[in-house]
C-alpha positions as CSV (number, residue, x, y, z in Angstrom):
1,X,24.1,37.1,-13.3
2,X,20.5,36.2,-14.3
3,X,21.8,34.2,-17.3
4,X,24.1,32.2,-15.0
5,X,21.2,31.4,-12.6
6,X,19.1,30.3,-15.6
7,X,21.8,28.0,-16.9
8,X,22.2,26.4,-13.5
9,X,18.4,25.9,-13.2
10,X,18.2,24.3,-16.7
11,X,21.1,21.9,-15.9
12,X,19.7,21.0,-12.5
13,X,16.2,20.3,-13.9
14,X,17.4,18.2,-16.9
15,X,19.7,16.2,-14.7
16,X,16.9,15.4,-12.2
17,X,14.5,14.5,-15.1
18,X,17.0,12.1,-16.6
19,X,17.5,10.2,-13.3
20,X,14.0,8.6,-13.4
21,X,14.1,6.8,-16.8
22,X,11.6,4.1,-17.7
23,X,13.2,0.6,-17.4
24,X,13.4,-2.1,-20.1
25,X,10.8,-4.8,-20.3
26,X,13.4,-7.3,-19.2
27,X,14.3,-5.3,-16.1
28,X,10.6,-4.9,-15.3
29,X,10.0,-8.6,-15.5
30,X,13.0,-9.4,-13.3
31,X,12.0,-6.8,-10.7
32,X,8.4,-7.9,-10.7
33,X,9.5,-11.5,-10.2
34,X,11.7,-10.5,-7.3
35,X,8.8,-8.6,-5.6
36,X,6.2,-11.4,-6.4
37,X,8.5,-14.0,-4.8
38,X,7.3,-12.6,-1.5
39,X,10.6,-13.1,0.2
40,X,12.3,-9.7,0.7
41,X,12.8,-7.0,3.4
42,X,12.7,-3.3,3.1
43,X,15.0,-1.4,5.5
44,X,14.7,2.4,5.8
45,X,17.7,4.8,6.0
46,X,15.6,8.0,6.2
47,X,12.2,8.9,7.6
48,X,10.3,11.9,6.1
49,X,7.6,13.0,8.6
50,X,4.9,15.5,7.7
51,X,6.1,19.0,8.6
52,X,4.0,20.4,11.4
53,X,4.4,22.9,14.2
54,X,5.0,20.0,16.6
55,X,7.9,18.6,14.5
56,X,9.5,22.0,14.0
57,X,9.3,22.6,17.8
58,X,11.0,19.2,18.5
59,X,13.7,20.1,16.0
60,X,14.2,23.6,17.4
61,X,14.5,22.1,20.9
62,X,17.4,20.0,19.6
63,X,15.7,16.7,20.4
64,X,16.4,15.0,17.1
65,X,19.4,12.7,16.3
66,X,22.5,14.2,14.5
67,X,22.1,14.7,10.8
68,X,18.3,15.1,11.2
69,X,15.8,17.9,11.0
70,X,12.0,18.3,11.2
71,X,11.6,17.0,7.6
72,X,14.2,14.3,7.4
73,X,15.2,11.9,10.2
74,X,18.4,9.7,10.0
75,X,17.4,6.1,11.0
76,X,21.0,4.8,11.3
77,X,21.0,2.5,14.2
78,X,17.2,2.3,14.5
79,X,15.6,-1.1,14.0
80,X,13.1,-0.9,11.2
81,X,11.8,-3.2,8.5
82,X,8.9,-4.4,6.3
83,X,9.5,-8.1,5.7
84,X,7.6,-10.0,3.1
85,X,7.7,-13.8,3.8
86,X,5.4,-16.0,1.8
87,X,1.9,-14.4,2.1
88,X,2.6,-12.6,5.4
89,X,4.0,-9.2,6.2
90,X,5.9,-8.2,9.4
91,X,6.4,-4.5,9.9
92,X,8.1,-2.3,12.4
93,X,8.9,1.3,11.4
94,X,9.7,4.1,13.9
95,X,7.2,6.9,13.7
96,X,8.0,10.6,13.9
97,X,5.0,12.9,13.7
98,X,1.7,13.7,15.3
99,X,-1.2,11.4,16.2
100,X,-4.7,12.5,15.1
101,X,-6.3,10.0,17.6
102,X,-4.9,9.0,21.0
103,X,-3.4,5.5,21.6
104,X,-4.2,3.4,24.6
105,X,-3.0,4.6,28.1
106,X,0.5,3.5,28.9
107,X,1.1,2.1,25.4
108,X,4.8,1.4,24.9
109,X,4.5,0.9,21.1
110,X,4.8,4.2,19.4
111,X,6.0,2.9,16.1
112,X,4.1,1.6,13.1
113,X,3.8,-2.1,13.8
114,X,1.7,-4.9,12.4
115,X,2.0,-8.5,11.4
116,X,-0.1,-10.9,9.3
117,X,-1.8,-11.1,5.9
118,X,-1.9,-7.9,3.9
119,X,-5.3,-6.8,2.7
120,X,-5.9,-5.4,-0.8
121,X,-2.4,-6.3,-2.0
122,X,-1.5,-4.8,-5.4
123,X,1.8,-5.5,-7.3
124,X,2.2,-3.8,-10.6
125,X,4.5,-1.5,-12.6
126,X,4.4,2.1,-11.2
127,X,2.8,4.9,-13.1
128,X,6.1,6.1,-14.6
129,X,7.3,2.6,-15.5
130,X,10.5,3.2,-13.4
131,X,9.8,0.3,-10.9
132,X,7.2,-1.8,-9.2
133,X,4.4,-0.5,-7.1
134,X,3.4,-2.5,-4.0
135,X,0.4,-1.4,-2.1
136,X,-1.5,-3.0,0.7
137,X,-3.4,-2.4,3.9
138,X,-2.2,-3.6,7.3
139,X,-4.1,-3.6,10.6
140,X,-3.0,-3.3,14.2
141,X,-6.0,-3.4,16.5
142,X,-8.2,-0.3,15.7
143,X,-5.5,1.4,13.6
144,X,-5.2,0.7,9.9
145,X,-2.3,1.5,7.6
146,X,-2.3,2.1,3.8
147,X,1.2,1.3,2.7
148,X,2.6,2.2,-0.8
149,X,6.1,1.1,-1.8
150,X,8.0,1.8,-5.0
151,X,10.8,-0.7,-5.6
152,X,13.4,0.2,-8.3
153,X,15.8,-2.0,-10.2
154,X,18.8,-0.8,-8.1
155,X,16.9,-2.2,-5.1
156,X,16.3,1.3,-3.7
157,X,12.7,1.9,-2.4
158,X,10.4,4.6,-1.2
159,X,7.6,3.8,1.2
160,X,4.6,6.0,2.2
161,X,2.4,5.1,5.2
162,X,-1.0,6.6,5.7
163,X,-2.6,5.8,9.0
164,X,-6.1,6.1,10.3
165,X,-4.7,7.6,13.6
166,X,-1.5,9.5,12.6
167,X,-0.2,12.0,10.0
168,X,1.4,10.4,6.9
169,X,5.1,9.6,6.9
170,X,7.5,8.5,4.2
171,X,10.7,6.3,4.3
172,X,13.5,5.8,1.9
173,X,15.8,2.9,1.9
174,X,16.6,-0.4,0.1
175,X,15.3,-3.9,-0.2
176,X,17.2,-7.1,0.1
177,X,16.4,-10.7,-1.0
178,X,15.7,-12.8,2.1
179,X,16.4,-16.1,0.2
180,X,20.0,-15.1,-0.4
181,X,20.6,-14.3,3.2
182,X,19.0,-17.7,4.2
183,X,21.4,-19.5,1.8
184,X,24.3,-17.7,3.4
185,X,23.1,-18.5,6.9
186,X,22.6,-22.2,6.1
187,X,26.1,-22.4,4.6
188,X,27.6,-20.8,7.7
189,X,25.8,-23.1,10.2
190,X,26.1,-26.4,8.2
């Protein structure tokens, strides 16, 4: 029995380790060119809030959407995006978690939302050479967000948002080229 468990663990660990291989120099250049074009949108499929007593209580009360739990929220049907267009960023991500500082009274905006020029923008190969790291700071009034995005060659992406007012949250999803969707829209409406 112990030997079977050991074999299963070894197979699982080696298959996970092999899934994050370094990419070729050509793939890295193509991916970095795509990101540096500044014309793409990230859309999340899952949110990963920080586990806390509050999130567990919400989950136990049955208040989360189907296919969701305290550590992983299904975003199907929820509007969310980080859009890079030229030098600007437009962001709206739903937020699940706890605030560390209160918002303004009667505030209807509970998501992560900011628009404008990113501060401290970094675009470079990530530490494991498996994709491109995009990091920047966004501001919304008194709240600041440190955003880190890993973009991979298959256009999958993982985003982490650290806020000055809230617990951190992660998102997984994919990126799409905005220039291709514009070409399609122009063809349809011409």
